[in-house]
C-alpha positions, -999 to +999 in steps of 0.1 A: +053-032+147+090-034+156+107-011+182+125+007+153+093+014+135+077+026+166+106+048+175+107+064+140+070+069+140+070+087+174+100+108+165+084+120+133+051+126+151+070+151+173+087+166+143+122+157+155+152+148+135+174+119+147+200+145+158+174+165+179+162+133+196+198+122+202+204+154+221+171+152+241+178+116+251+216+119+255+221+091+230+242+092+198+225+099+165+241+068+151+225+046+178+191+061+171+196+053+134+206+018+143+175+014+165+151+028+138+166+004+112+164-025+136+202-031+134+204-028+172+181-032+201+183-007+229+187-016+266+157-011+288+174+021+302+180+035+267+144+027+257+132+046+288+154+076+280+139+076+245+103+074+257+110+102+282+125+124+254+095+117+232+071+123+261+053+090+256+046+059+277+076+035+277+053+005+271+038+021+240+072+027+226+083-009+230+050-021+216+032-032+248+000-012+244-025-024+270-029-044+302-054-072+307-077-078+337-050-098+354-024-071+351-004-087+322+009-064+295-004-072+261+012-066+227-005-052+196-020-086+188-036-089+222-012-116+234+007-114+267+040-097+259+069-114+277+104-101+283+133-122+270+139-134+306+103-144+311+104-163+278+134-183+289+118-191+322+086-203+305+105-223+279+125-240+307+093-248+327+077-263+297+106-287+293+101-301+328+076-327+340+051-318+368+075-327+397+102-306+381+079-277+377+068-279+413+104-279+425+111-247+404+080-231+419+091-240+455+126-227+447+112-194+435+090-190+466+121-196+487+141-170+468+116-142+470+115-144+508+153-142+511+165-107+517+196-112+495+174-117+464+146-093+470+143-062+448 
């Protein structure tokens, strides 16, 4: 199910119009229409606002419905659901040979210990 389909389904479940949801989430009605029709994809922050306005879990709204035993978020098909950034990282790793992959792992390990790059 697409984000737009999920958004529309949840909005209708709550008995809200696009206009009412737009006021609750402080997002324009036009943007909500674009999201529901899959003409635009919301930012993470906008999706969070919508999930809060609809009083549902953010992960459910974006289609990530469960977590496996290792803590990975799964999509409706039971596959690990990756963000676009994670997909790019995995695609890049898959293009490297073993020594290249090990260099990337070492680089990441260095970065996560550096205060400038920590969250």
